[in-house]
C-alpha positions as CSV (number, residue, x, y, z in Angstrom):
1,M,0.0,0.0,0.0
2,E,2.9,2.4,0.7
3,L,4.2,2.1,-2.9
4,F,0.6,2.8,-4.2
5,T,0.4,5.9,-2.0
6,E,3.8,7.1,-3.3
7,A,2.8,6.3,-6.9
8,V,-0.2,8.6,-6.8
9,T,1.5,11.4,-4.8
10,P,4.4,13.6,-6.2
11,P,7.3,13.5,-6.6
12,R,7.3,11.3,-9.7
13,R,9.6,11.6,-12.7
14,V,9.2,9.8,-16.0
15,I,12.5,8.2,-17.0
16,M,11.3,6.5,-20.2
17,A,7.9,6.3,-21.9
18,S,7.1,4.3,-25.0
19,E,3.9,3.7,-26.9
20,V,3.3,0.1,-27.5
21,C,0.1,0.1,-29.5
22,R,-2.4,2.7,-30.6
23,T,-5.7,2.5,-32.4
24,E,-8.5,5.0,-32.9
25,D,-9.8,4.5,-29.3
26,T,-7.1,2.6,-27.4
27,L,-3.6,3.4,-26.3
28,L,-1.3,0.8,-24.6
29,Y,1.7,2.3,-22.8
30,D,4.9,1.3,-21.0
31,V,6.4,3.8,-18.7
32,V,9.4,3.7,-16.4
33,Q,9.2,6.2,-13.5
34,D,11.2,7.3,-10.6
35,V,8.7,7.2,-7.7
36,A,10.2,8.6,-4.4
37,G,13.6,7.2,-5.3
38,D,12.4,3.8,-6.5
39,T,12.3,2.8,-10.2
40,V,8.9,1.5,-11.1
41,R,7.7,0.2,-14.5
42,V,4.0,0.6,-15.3
43,V,2.1,-0.8,-18.3
44,G,-1.5,0.0,-19.0
45,S,-4.1,1.2,-21.3
46,F,-6.6,4.0,-22.0
47,V,-9.8,3.4,-23.8
48,L,-11.6,6.5,-25.1
49,R,-15.3,6.9,-25.7
50,D,-16.7,10.2,-27.1
51,G,-13.4,11.9,-26.4
52,L,-13.3,10.9,-22.7
53,I,-11.4,8.3,-20.9
54,W,-13.9,5.4,-20.6
55,R,-11.5,2.9,-19.0
56,H,-8.0,3.0,-17.7
57,T,-5.9,0.1,-16.6
58,S,-2.4,-0.1,-15.2
59,L,-0.1,-2.6,-13.6
60,A,3.3,-2.3,-12.0
61,V,5.7,-4.9,-13.4
62,P,9.3,-5.7,-12.5
63,V,12.0,-3.4,-14.0
64,D,14.4,-5.3,-16.2
65,S,17.9,-5.3,-14.7
């Protein structure tokens, strides 16, 4: 729970961001961030409906060494 709290509270700094896949209404992403001194990799998606975010998913995954 502590990592989650830190992940949604500044300071956060994006180290690397890459777009994995994009269609008209879906964006899959892969972001490596520095969250309170820890390196965290987050993959997720945004699904848009009528110009608004209809669904957002995200998952923290291990950072490759």
